[in-house]
C-alpha positions as CSV (number, residue, x, y, z in Angstrom):
1,M,42.4,-23.3,2.7
2,D,45.2,-25.4,3.9
3,L,46.6,-24.7,6.7
4,F,50.3,-25.4,5.4
5,S,50.9,-24.2,1.7
6,E,54.0,-26.1,-0.2
7,K,55.0,-23.2,-2.7
8,K,58.4,-23.5,-2.4
9,Q,60.2,-21.3,-3.8
10,H,64.1,-22.2,-4.7
11,F,67.0,-19.9,-5.2
12,N,70.0,-20.4,-6.9
13,L,73.0,-19.7,-5.5
14,P,76.6,-20.9,-5.3
15,N,77.4,-22.9,-2.4
16,A,74.3,-23.1,-0.8
17,E,70.6,-24.6,-1.0
18,L,67.6,-21.9,0.4
19,I,63.6,-22.3,-0.2
20,Y,61.5,-20.0,0.7
21,I,57.5,-20.6,0.9
22,P,55.5,-17.7,1.5
23,N,52.2,-18.4,3.7
24,F,53.3,-21.7,4.9
25,I,51.0,-21.1,7.8
26,S,47.7,-20.2,7.1
27,L,47.1,-16.6,8.0
28,A,44.8,-17.4,11.2
29,E,46.6,-20.2,12.3
30,A,49.8,-17.7,12.3
31,D,48.1,-15.5,14.2
32,R,46.9,-17.7,16.7
33,Y,50.5,-18.8,16.8
34,Y,52.4,-16.0,17.3
35,K,49.8,-14.5,20.3
36,S,50.0,-17.6,22.0
37,I,54.0,-18.3,21.6
38,E,54.4,-14.7,22.4
39,T,52.4,-14.5,26.2
40,E,53.1,-18.1,26.6
41,T,56.9,-18.3,26.6
42,N,59.5,-17.7,29.2
43,W,61.4,-15.2,27.5
44,Q,65.5,-14.3,28.0
45,H,67.2,-11.3,27.3
46,D,70.1,-12.3,28.1
47,D,74.1,-10.5,28.1
48,I,76.2,-11.7,25.1
49,T,79.7,-10.5,23.8
50,V,81.0,-10.0,20.4
51,F,84.8,-9.0,20.1
52,G,84.9,-8.4,23.5
53,K,82.0,-6.3,24.2
54,T,79.3,-7.2,26.4
55,Y,75.7,-5.7,26.2
56,K,72.5,-6.7,26.3
57,Q,71.4,-8.7,23.1
58,P,69.3,-7.1,20.8
59,R,65.4,-9.3,21.1
60,L,64.7,-11.8,23.2
61,T,64.7,-15.0,23.7
62,A,63.9,-19.1,24.4
63,L,64.1,-22.9,24.0
64,F,63.1,-25.6,23.1
65,G,64.0,-28.9,22.6
66,D,63.0,-32.2,23.2
67,S,66.2,-33.0,25.2
68,K,68.1,-31.3,28.0
69,Q,70.7,-31.1,25.7
70,P,72.3,-27.3,25.7
71,Y,72.7,-24.5,22.9
72,S,75.6,-22.3,22.9
73,Y,76.2,-19.5,20.9
74,S,78.2,-16.3,21.6
75,N,79.1,-17.1,25.6
76,I,75.4,-17.8,25.8
77,T,74.6,-21.2,27.2
78,M,71.0,-21.6,27.2
79,H,68.8,-24.9,28.3
80,P,65.5,-25.8,26.0
81,E,62.0,-26.9,28.1
82,P,59.9,-28.7,26.6
83,F,57.9,-28.7,23.1
84,T,54.9,-27.1,23.9
85,S,51.9,-28.4,21.6
86,P,51.7,-25.7,19.1
87,I,55.3,-26.1,18.3
88,T,55.5,-29.8,17.9
89,I,52.9,-29.0,15.4
90,I,54.8,-26.7,13.1
91,K,58.2,-28.7,13.8
92,N,56.4,-31.8,12.5
93,K,55.1,-30.2,9.1
94,I,58.6,-28.9,8.9
95,E,59.8,-31.7,8.8
96,D,56.9,-33.2,6.3
97,I,58.2,-31.2,4.1
98,S,62.3,-30.9,4.5
99,N,62.7,-34.7,5.0
100,S,65.0,-33.2,8.1
101,T,64.0,-33.9,11.7
102,F,65.2,-31.3,14.3
103,N,65.3,-31.7,17.6
104,T,65.4,-27.8,19.2
105,V,64.1,-24.6,18.2
106,L,65.8,-21.3,19.4
107,I,62.6,-18.3,19.0
108,N,63.8,-15.0,19.0
109,L,62.0,-11.9,19.4
110,Y,62.6,-8.9,17.7
111,R,60.3,-6.3,19.9
112,D,60.2,-3.1,17.5
113,G,63.0,-2.2,14.8
114,N,65.3,-1.8,17.2
115,D,65.6,-5.6,17.8
116,S,68.4,-7.4,15.4
117,N,70.2,-10.3,14.5
118,G,74.0,-8.9,13.6
119,W,75.8,-10.7,10.6
120,H,77.3,-14.3,11.7
121,T,76.1,-18.0,10.5
122,D,74.3,-21.0,12.3
123,N,77.5,-22.9,12.4
124,E,78.1,-23.4,16.2
125,K,80.0,-27.6,16.6
126,E,76.3,-28.3,18.2
127,L,75.1,-27.9,14.6
128,G,77.3,-31.0,13.2
129,N,78.4,-30.2,9.2
130,N,76.4,-28.5,7.2
131,P,73.1,-28.0,9.1
132,V,69.6,-27.1,7.9
133,I,68.3,-24.5,9.7
134,A,64.2,-24.3,8.8
135,S,62.7,-20.5,10.2
136,V,59.2,-19.5,10.7
137,S,58.6,-16.2,11.3
138,L,55.4,-15.1,12.5
139,G,53.8,-10.6,13.2
140,E,56.4,-8.2,11.0
141,T,58.1,-8.5,7.9
142,R,61.7,-8.0,8.7
143,P,64.0,-8.2,5.6
144,F,66.5,-11.2,5.6
145,H,70.2,-10.0,4.4
146,F,72.0,-12.9,3.4
147,K,75.4,-12.7,1.7
148,H,78.9,-15.0,0.8
149,R,81.4,-15.1,2.6
150,H,84.1,-14.5,-0.4
151,I,82.5,-13.7,-3.4
152,K,81.3,-9.5,-3.3
153,E,78.1,-9.7,-5.7
154,Q,76.3,-12.9,-4.5
155,R,75.0,-10.5,-1.9
156,H,70.5,-10.3,-1.6
157,K,67.4,-9.7,1.1
158,L,64.6,-11.7,0.9
159,N,61.2,-9.9,3.3
160,L,60.1,-12.7,5.6
161,E,56.3,-12.7,5.6
162,H,53.9,-14.0,8.8
163,G,53.8,-17.2,8.0
164,S,56.4,-18.0,5.4
165,L,59.2,-20.4,5.8
166,L,62.9,-19.9,4.9
167,I,64.8,-23.5,5.0
168,M,68.8,-22.7,4.3
169,K,70.8,-26.0,4.1
170,G,73.9,-27.2,1.7
171,E,77.4,-25.3,2.6
172,M,75.0,-22.6,3.2
173,Q,76.4,-22.1,7.3
174,S,79.5,-22.3,5.4
175,F,79.9,-19.6,2.7
176,W,77.3,-17.7,3.7
177,L,76.9,-15.1,6.6
178,H,73.0,-13.9,7.4
179,Q,70.8,-9.8,9.1
180,I,67.9,-9.5,10.8
181,A,69.3,-5.7,10.5
182,K,68.0,-2.8,12.0
183,T,65.1,-0.3,11.3
184,K,64.7,3.2,12.2
185,K,60.6,2.4,11.2
186,K,58.4,2.2,13.7
187,I,57.3,-1.8,13.2
188,N,55.2,-4.3,15.3
189,P,56.9,-7.0,17.1
190,R,57.9,-9.7,15.0
191,I,58.5,-14.1,16.8
192,N,60.9,-16.3,14.1
193,L,61.3,-21.0,15.0
194,T,64.1,-21.5,13.9
195,F,64.8,-25.3,13.7
196,R,67.7,-27.2,13.5
197,K,69.1,-30.4,14.8
198,L,72.0,-31.0,17.5
199,V,74.3,-33.3,17.7
200,R,75.9,-35.4,20.5
201,L,79.7,-34.3,21.0
């Protein structure tokens, strides 16, 4: 079995390019990546400010990159650690299939159903115009909700599976919001690696 599968699913959406590849990483390799990233990462638990209120971010995070360029969002500034070997392998394979390059990865650890990521776009200035965001999921399947800013009937859900790859590109970060919602179900942890390219401002 190939380590990386290339069975792409393209979604016909207004103002967006969305590609989903289930089983992008084989189950055996995805299991190994999950264990190594979970145990070897120096996880942060930052305060986050949303609509003037500050509270603990409902997930753990880490930043890796090939430079010392920081990444800021919601009054949080993160400084990257160097790419590890597993992260570099995943990054190179994504670059091959997406025809894009990435210099940074923001990793989220959703410990259980109480951990989440509210409605947002990845539109920070450091990402430039129409950024390509490549998201690898490891661990528990979580629904990815996304909705158009202006077209009310354009509201969707996609289950992000263990070892899958989701690529968001085109105008998606300008016209669409996305989230990982809380759930009352008892679920296992999930790790999400979101590869991106930071530009110099």
